[in-house]
N, C-alpha and C positions, 0 to 999 in steps of 0.2 A: 676805674682806678688808674692813677698815674703810673707811668713806666719809671722804674728807678734804676740807678747805676748798678745796684746789687743784683737785680734781676738779670741784667745784661751780663754782668761779671760772672755769674754762675754758669753761663753757657759759653763763655770764652775759654781758650785753652789753658789759661792760667799759668803760662810758662814764663811770662815776663821776658820774652825773647827780644823785645825792642825793635822788631821788624817793621812795626807800625810808626815808629818814631817816638813812642812814649816809653817812659821808664817802666811802667807796670801795666798789667791788663786792667787794673782798676781805674788807673788814670785814662786808659783808652775808653773804658766804659762811660766815664763822665763826658769825654770828648764826643762820643757817639751821640749821647743824648743832646748835647749842645750843638750838634751838627758841625763840629770843627773837625771831625774825621768821618770817613765813610767805612762801612763794614768791610769793604774790599781791601782797606789798608791792613787788615789782619790777615797776613799771608798764610799762616798755618791753616786757618779756617777753610781756605780755598785750595790749598795744595795738599792737605792730608785727608785721606778718606775717612779716618777715624773720627773726624769732627763733622761729618756730613749731617747727622741728625741735629747737632747744636746749631749748625749753620742755617738749616731750614727753619728751626724754631726762632732764631734771631731775625732772619729776614721777615718772618710773619710779625714778630713783636715790633719791629722797627718801621712797618708800613705806615703808621700814623705820621711818622716824621716826614714822610714824603709830601704830605698835604699841608703840613704846618707852615706858617709864616715865620719870618725871623724872630718874632716874639713868642713863638709857641702856640699862636692862636690856630685853632682848627675850627672850620665852619662846616658842619654836616649839612649839605644842601638838601638832603632828603628830609631832614627835620625842620629846616628853616621855612617859615611861613611868610617872610617879608614884612613883619609887623613894624620894623624900624625902632623898637625900643632901644636897642644897642647904640643906635646913632644918637638918639635924643639924650640918653644918660651919660654918654662918653664925656668925661671931664674935659678933654682936649677940644672936643666939639663945642661944649658949652662955653668954654673960655675963648676960643678963637672965632666962634660963630654964634654970638649971642642972639642974633636976630633970625637965624635959620634954625639949626638943630637945637639950640639952647632954648627955644620956645616951643619945640615940638614939630617943627617943619623939617623938611628935607635939608641936607647941607647946602648952604649958599657959597661957601668959600671955595676957592680954586683947587685946593689940595686936601679934601677930607680924608680921613683914615679909611672910611668905607661908605658905601651907599647901597641902596636897594636898586637892582636892575633885574627886570623880568621876574620880579617877585622873590628874589633871593639876595642875600647879603654878598656883596662883592668887596674884597679887600683891594684898596687902591694905594694906600700910602702908609704902610706900617712903620716907616721911619719917624712918623710923627706921634706914635703911640707911646704912652708913658712907660710901657714895658721894654722899649727899645733903647739901646745905647749904653754908655758907661754909667749914667746917672739914673738908670731905670728903677722903677718901683713896680711891685707886683700887683698892679691894678687888675681887678677882676670885675669891674662894674658891668661891663657889657655881658659877661657870662651870667652874673647874679640876676640880671634883669631880662634875661631870654626866657620867655614862657614855654618854649619847646625844647630847651636844653640843646639847641642846635650849635652853641658855641662852648668850646672847651679849650683848655690850655695844657700843653705838655708841661709836666713838672719835673724838674731835675733835681 
C-alpha cells in the first residue's frame, strides 16, 4: 500500500512551527514524500523527547524513500528474476530503440532507462523516464508487466 502524506502528518508534531521552512506540517509531509525535504528538517522531532516514538515510526515508514529513484521507482532486487519484461514494454525504450528493446532484445541505445545486469534490473537513466520532469505522466507499464512484482512506485 502506498505511503500517503496523511500517514506521515499523523506522526508529525502538528505544531506548524515553520522550523522546517514550510508553513504547515501537512505541507512538510507532502515534501517528505516528494523527497524535497528530509525528516531531519523537522527540528522538534529530533530535539524533543516526547516525539521519540513518532520519530522511530516515521524513520521506518520512510525507509522505502531511500531506495526510490527520482520517479518513485523501487526495484526489489530480491524479487527481480531478470526477465527483462520491463525493458521490452517501456514506451520510452520502444520509441527510442525500436530495433533493440522495441522488438524484445536488450537495449541497444547509449542511454537506456535500465538494463539487466547480473540477472537483476539496474536503473541507469531515470531522467529519460516518462514519470520524470515537469511534463511527467504516471506511466506504470514496467510495474504492470513485472511477473514477480519486483517493481513498485511510491505514490504521493
